[in-house]
C-alpha positions in Angstrom: 8.2 -7.5 -173.2 11.4 -5.7 -172.5 12.7 -3.1 -174.9 15.1 -5.1 -176.7 12.8 -8.0 -177.3 10.0 -5.4 -178.2 12.1 -4.1 -180.9 12.8 -7.5 -182.4 9.1 -8.4 -182.0 8.2 -5.1 -184.0 10.6 -6.0 -186.8 9.5 -9.5 -187.1 5.9 -8.0 -187.5 7.1 -5.5 -189.7 8.7 -8.0 -192.0 5.7 -10.5 -191.8 3.7 -7.5 -193.1 6.0 -6.5 -195.8 6.3 -10.1 -196.9 2.5 -10.6 -197.4 2.6 -7.4 -199.6 1.3 -4.8 -197.4 3.3 -1.4 -196.6 3.0 -0.3 -192.9 6.4 1.6 -193.0 4.9 4.7 -191.1 3.7 2.6 -187.9 4.9 3.3 -184.7 3.5 0.3 -183.0 3.0 -2.6 -185.5 2.1 -5.2 -182.7 -1.0 -3.0 -181.5 -4.4 -5.1 -181.4 -5.7 -2.3 -184.0 -2.9 -2.9 -186.5 -3.2 -6.6 -186.4 -7.2 -6.6 -186.9 -6.7 -4.2 -189.5 -4.0 -6.2 -191.3 -6.5 -9.2 -190.9 -9.3 -7.2 -192.1 -7.3 -5.9 -195.4 -6.0 -9.6 -196.0 -9.5 -10.7 -195.8 -10.9 -8.4 -198.2 -8.3 -9.2 -200.8 -8.7 -12.9 -200.2 -12.5 -12.3 -201.0 -11.7 -10.5 -204.1 -9.6 -13.0 -205.2 -11.9 -15.7 -204.9 -14.6 -13.6 -206.5 -12.6 -13.2 -209.6 -11.9 -17.0 -209.4 -8.3 -16.2 -208.5 -7.9 -19.3 -206.3 -4.3 -19.7 -206.0 -3.9 -16.2 -205.0 -6.9 -16.6 -202.7 -5.3 -19.7 -201.3 -2.2 -18.2 -200.9 -3.8 -15.3 -198.7 -5.6 -17.7 -196.5 -2.3 -19.2 -195.7 -0.9 -15.9 -194.8 -3.9 -15.1 -192.4 -3.3 -18.7 -190.7 0.2 -18.1 -190.3 -0.3 -14.6 -188.8 -3.0 -15.7 -186.7 -1.1 -18.9 -185.5 2.4 -17.1 -185.1 1.6 -13.5 -184.1 -2.1 -12.9 -183.3 -3.0 -15.8 -181.0 0.3 -15.6 -178.8 -0.4 -11.6 -178.7 -4.0 -12.1 -177.6 -3.4 -15.1 -175.2 -0.8 -12.8 -173.3 -3.1 -9.9 -173.2 -6.1 -11.9 -171.7 -3.4 -13.5 -169.1 -2.3 -10.0 -168.2 -5.6 -8.4 -168.3 -8.1 -11.4 -167.2 -11.0 -9.2 -166.2 -11.1 -7.5 -169.9 -14.4 -8.8 -171.8 -13.2 -7.2 -175.0 -10.0 -9.2 -175.0 -11.7 -12.3 -174.1 -14.2 -11.7 -176.8 -11.6 -11.1 -179.5 -9.6 -14.0 -178.1 -12.4 -16.3 -178.6 -13.5 -15.1 -181.9 -9.8 -15.3 -183.2 -9.5 -18.7 -182.2 -12.7 -19.9 -184.0 -11.7 -17.8 -186.9 -8.7 -20.0 -187.0 -10.4 -23.1 -186.8 -12.8 -22.4 -189.5 -10.0 -21.0 -191.6 -7.8 -24.1 -191.2 -11.0 -26.4 -192.0 -11.3 -24.3 -195.3 -7.7 -24.8 -196.2 -7.8 -28.2 -195.9 -10.8 -28.4 -198.2 -9.3 -26.1 -200.7 -5.8 -27.7 -200.6 -7.6 -31.3 -201.1 -9.6 -29.9 -203.9 -7.0 -28.0 -205.5 -4.6 -31.1 -206.1 
């Protein structure tokens, strides 16, 4: 990504994190794989806590945020990384895992949204 596009991409990611309720103001590289996976980890932990406390609406909201983040940021990023570094077993593994996670996540959302009507 060229510098102006990268700046815009970073701003979009920071806005996504902020809109989801997470403060990453001290980040110098919001689109690193470490930061994105850490965001998903924290969001997943918070989602589990919501469901454990029977706060279903908040849990569903966080699942929707995860789904949007994976679809609009994480998968496109990972796909471009795998294309750029085709010999990276690590990137291929993470890409495959996140792709499968997205499928399961969307299946869960369909069931939850159907049951929550």
